[in-house]
N, C-alpha and C positions, 0 to 999 in steps of 0.2 A: 206247212209240210206237205208235198204231194206226193201220192200213192197212200196204199193201207200202211198201218204201223205193224211192223214184224215184230213177234212176239215169241220168245223161246218159254217153255214150260219146262221147269226143272222139278220133278218130282209128280206123280201122276196118280196120285190118291184121291180122297173123299173129296178135298177141297179144288182140286184140278178140274173136276167133273164141271164147276161151276165156274171158275175163273177162264177157262177155255172157251166155255159156251159165250160167256159175257163179252170175251175179246170180239168174238164173230159178231156178236149182236151190237157190239159199238163200233162196226166198220173196220175193224182190225183183222188180222190173219195169224195164225199159229204155223211159225216157220220150222220149228223142230221142237221135240218134246224128249224127256229123259227120265229114266227111273231105274232102281236096283233089283227090282224084282223080276225074276225070271219068267213069271206067270204073264206079265203085262208088257215086257219087252218083246217088240215083234208086233204088237197090235196097232191096227190104225186106230188114231185118237178119236174117230168118230165112234167106234165101239164104246168108248167111256161116254161120251157126250149125247149119244144116241141121236146123232145128227148125220148120219149117212158117212160114206167114207170121205175123208178129207185129204187122203193123199199124203199125210204125215205119219210115219211109222216111228212109234216109241223105241228110243235107242238107250243102251246102257249110258249110265252117268259118265263112264271112262272115256266116252266119244265127244262129250261136251267140248272140252277146250279145243279139239281139232276142228268142230262145226263151226264154233264161234269164231275162230281163227280165220277159217275159209270163207264162211257166209254169216258176216255178223249182223245178228238180228239188231233191232232197236232197242230191246229191252227184255230183260228176263224175269219171268214171276217164278220165284222160289216157294214152293208151298211142302215143305217137308216136316220139319222140328222146331222146338220150342225155344233152343238155347243158341247162343251165338257159337259155341264150340261145335254143336251139330251142322249148323250151316257155314261154317267156316270155308271149307273146300270149296262150295258153291261160290260163295262172295269172292273168294280169292280168284276163282278161275274168269269170273266176271270182269273183275277189277284188272286182272293180268292181260285179258282180250279187249279192253275197252269198250264192255256190254254194259249198259245201264241194268241196273236191277232192284226189283223190290222184292220183299219178303214179307211172309204172314208170319214168320218166326217173331213172337211176341217179345224175347229180349230185344230183337232188332229194332224196337220203336225207338228206344233211348238207350243205347248200349254204353254211353260213356260213363254211367254211374255203376256199372256191373262188371263190363270187359273192357276197360280203357285201352290196354295195350293192345288188343286185338282189333279193337276199333280203329285206332290210330294206324295199325298196319294197313288195315283196309283201305283207309282214307287216304294214306300216303300213295299207295298202289293206284286207286282211283285217279286222284288229281294228276298222277303222272301220265296216265293213259287216256285222261279226258272223258271220263264218264263217272255217274252217279250212281251212289248205292244207299238204300234206305229200308225201312222197315214201317209196314202200315197194316190197316186191318180195322177189326170192329173198335180196338181201342182207340183208332185216330179220330173217329167223330163221337162214339159214346162215352169214351172215359178222358177225350181230351178235348176236341174243338167245342162239342157241346157244353161243358164245363166252362171254358173260357170265354165263350160268346156270352153265356148267362153273365158271368162276372163281369162284363162290360156294362150291365145294367144295375149293379150293386154300388152304391156309394160307399160303405165300407165292409170288409170280410175278416171275420174273425176266426172261422174254422170252413173248411170244406170237408164234407163227409160222403165217402162214396161206398157203395156195396152192388157187387154184380154176381151172378151166378150164371154158370153154363154147364150142358152136360157132357162131359168127357166121350161119351159114347160116339159124340159127331164129329170127333176131330182125330181117332186114330189111336192106335196103342201106345205109340210114343208118349203122347202127352197125358194119356191115362196113368202109365206107369209115373211118369215125372210128378203126378199128384198124389203118388202113394196108393191109387186105387187097389184095393184087392190083398194088401198087406194086414197082417194082425198087428195089434197098436203096439206091441213092443217093437216090432220090425220097423214099423212106420217112425217110431221116436228115434230111434237108431239110424235109421237112413235118410229121413226126412226132416223131422224137427230139430235134430241135433245141431245141423249146420246154422241154426239162428240162435243157438244157446251158448254165445259168445259175446265177449267184452266189443266194444266200439273200435277199439284198436285192433283186435284180433279179426274182425270183420273185414277192416281196413287193408290187412295184409292179405287176406283171402283173396279180395276184391283184385288186388294188386297182382297177385300170381295168376289170375286168370279162370280159378277154380271155383268161383261163388256161384251159388245156386239162386238167383232171384226168382222172387214171385213176379207175376205178371205187373203187379201194382208199384213194385220198387221202380219199374222202369216207368211207368205212368206217372208216379210223383215226380220224378226227375225232368219228365217233359212237360207237366204242369208249371213247375218252378221256372224252367227256362222261358216257357211263353209268357207267364205272367210277371217276368222280372224279378222274382223271388230270390233270395240268398239262402240255400240250406245250412244250417248250423248243425242237425243231427237228424240221422234216420235210421229206424229201426224197423225190424221184421219179426213177425211171429207166426208160425205155421201150427195149425191144431187138425187132426184128423176129425173128418166127417164120418158117421156112422149111422145105420139103419136097424131098425128092431127085427126085420125079416131077411131072409137071404135074398139077394138080387142077382138076376142073371145079366151077364155082360157080354155082349156079342163080340165088341172089340177086344175084350182081355180073353175072351172065349173061356170062361169060367163063370162059376157061380161065386159071388163075393158073400161069404157067410156072415149071419147076424153078428154085430157089434165089431166085424172086422172094417178096416177104413174103406168106405168108397171114393174117397178123394180126400180134399183138404180145404181148409180154409185158410188164407194168409192174409194178415193184418199189417199194412205199413204206415207208420206213422212219421210224419215228415216236421220238423219245426225249423222255422225260419227266422231269419234276423229282423225281417218286417213285423213278426208276431203273428201271422198267419201261420195256423196249423192244418195241414192236409191230413186226414186219415182214411184211407181207402182199404177196402176189403174185397178180394175175390174169392169165390167158392166154386171150385170145379170137383165136381163128383159123378159118380153113376146114379142116375136119377131113379127114383122110386116112382111108381105110376102117376102119383099125384103131383109130382114135383115139375115146375117148369123155369125156363130162363127169365131172369128179372135184371133191372137196372135202376138204381136209385140213388140219386145223388141230392145233397142239400147242402147249399151255400147258406152258412150262418153268419147275419150281419145285418145291415140296413140297407135295403130289406132283406129278410131271408127268403129264400127260392128253394124248392123241392120240386124234382121232376123224377116221375117214376114210369117206367116202361114194362110193363108185362108181357111176356111171349114175343121178345124180340127174335127175328130169323136170323141168329147171330152167325150161322154159316154164310147164308146168302149175303150178310149185310158185309160181313167181313170181305168176300169176293168182290163184292160191287165196289167196296171202297177203294181195293188194290187197282181193280182195272180202272175207275176212275181217276184214279191218281198217276196212271202213266204219263200223260202229258205233262204234270207237274214235276215228275222225276227228271224226264227227258228235258225240260228247260231249265232244271236247276244247274247251278255250277256244279264243276267237278269235286269229287271227295264223298265222304261219307256225310250225307245231310238228312237230318233229321225233319219230319214233316212239321215241327213248330216253326220252321224257317220256311215253309211253303205256304201257297195261298190256302184259304180256308175250302175245304172240300166243296165241289158243286155239282149238281146235276149235269150229266154230259148229252144236251140235246142233240149235238152235230157227232160225225165221225171222230175219233180220236184224234186222227192227223192234222183235223181242223183247228185243234187247239195247241199246235206245236209251233213253235215260233220259227224254227228253220225250214 
């Protein structure tokens, strides 16, 4: 591809500070930026990334469709919220205008098993208008490709167990609230945990209705099974509140979480397969106490068994670097909603992004 990759930034919060800077550092350019907050609309993106004036003014998201129609970027990075229903409008605008899109939305990583109707709607529209839509980020490498690559060195797999933790303070208020952070335990049980106290048939109906609230690992387990060629026979999810013995200040929630209240949640997803392999993965998202830090711990049980533990991963930066590194793969992919298990394994981009694009 000749010329720099033109990238639109949809959502100018904490994550965009990295995604926009990384795009420039990898030889691309930000051609447009959008947000809903009055306090950032009208600012030059350089004020956010501390890189001097860039000549790109943050606009209201209401202008996105008009801008995309008039001056189509090569791809749009969406860094807003964690559920498909929350990024629906952004995805549909991209699909309608034929703009490729990649999002840090965790459910978008493999939404077929949690929001099948909406995913198909986006897929059909993207195919019609010749663009590709997908989700990526930290899970793409550290909960996905890292595990499947290690499985390639395993003779027999009986079980895959994963556990990962992250500080909700790093990702904004929408994510923190989705984890039940700040709620008393009774409210947590009513608003968060109750969604999974259902039968398999009831859960299936909720998923088909488009109102299911998956934990991040729900979609990760689906991605892993698809990548490994496993046939899912049953998948369940359980969420429990995380607590701390002392009050914890949260700058993101703008409150002090009282001792004994939910600082966030643990979600465990168990997937049974026709092949006999069980995947049990847990993600813990909460307001951290001073002594806590991010961890990523996965074990492949079989012959041989292998464990990989990563302490203190820079989760935010790794998420954003993965998304930017995926840009050529998204542009090169077939039109439609294409999950990253159908794309090449992520690699370090030594050259400018445009040099990895086929057309």
